[in-house]
Every structure is written in C-alpha cells, then in structure tokens.
C-alpha positions, -999 to 999 in steps of 0.1 A, spaced: 582 -331 61 605 -352 83 624 -380 67 620 -415 81 652 -433 88 652 -471 86 674 -493 105 700 -512 85 690 -548 90 722 -561 73 744 -549 101 741 -571 132 755 -562 166 778 -587 182 767 -602 214 791 -579 234 773 -549 219 738 -562 223 717 -549 252 697 -573 273 664 -557 274 634 -575 288 600 -560 281 574 -566 308 540 -551 308 526 -543 341 490 -552 342 468 -530 363 457 -548 394 419 -553 396 401 -539 427 397 -568 452 365 -553 465 351 -553 429 361 -589 424 341 -599 454 313 -574 446 314 -558 480 320 -522 492 353 -513 510 332 -507 542 320 -544 541 323 -564 573 343 -597 574 310 -616 575 297 -599 543 331 -606 526 329 -642 536 293 -646 524 301 -629 491 331 -651 485 312 -683 492 283 -673 469 307 -663 440 330 -693 444 300 -716 443 288 -699 411 322 -699 394 336 -732 406 352 -751 376 335 -783 384 301 -766 383 306 -751 349 303 -768 315 335 -779 298 336 -750 273 336 -725 303 359 -744 326 390 -724 317 373 -691 324 358 -704 356 393 -714 368 406 -679 362 377 -663 380 380 -687 409 418 -679 412 409 -642 414 382 -649 439 406 -669 461 433 -642 459 408 -614 468 394 -634 497 429 -643 510 438 -606 512 405 -592 524 398 -619 550 431 -612 568 428 -580 588 466 -571 584 466 -578 547 434 -559 542 448 -529 561 479 -530 540 459 -533 508 436 -504 518 466 -482 527 484 -490 494 453 -482 473 442 -451 492 411 -467 506 401 -452 540 375 -470 561 361 -460 594 371 -484 622 
C-alpha cells in the first residue's frame, strides 16, 4: 500500500519562492443555436422571430421578482446569441469555429 505524504504546513515559503498560480475554469460555451431554439440551417428571419419570442418570454420586467435574476441571465444569453447569429460574418466565423457546416 502506498504511503500518503502530507505537506508540512509549518514551513511557509517566502514570497520570492511562492509561485503565482491563478486557477481559472473554462466553462464550456453553450450552443448559440440551442439557446435560440433554432437549427443551424435556420434563415435570418427564423432566427429573428425566435429571438423576439424568447426575449419577450424571458424579459426581466415580465417575470415575477423571485425569477428576475434568472430572467436577466437568460436574456443576456439570448442577446449574445442573437448578436452573433444575426451578423452574417460573425455567424460564419462561429460556424467555422464549431464545425457547423451549412449549405449556402
């Protein structure tokens, strides 16, 4: 059986010996098409209609106080997804980066 070695907490490293390590977790990016509930082959008109319907449903002012924080988060995600998918150049770059191939 392997012996467990514990770190000696009594010995502190001096600031010159300490390493500056910053831990950052990279969250997986949600699929923008899934956020707007459309397929990757959707036309700009369909994307716009889906965005308008979802933003109306999840608008913070149209939700009760106890759900307002969640509605704000969802509306931020919707706004980001729409800003990318409504611009043809951004949409093309997003599709290329995520391996989504659409027919022209």
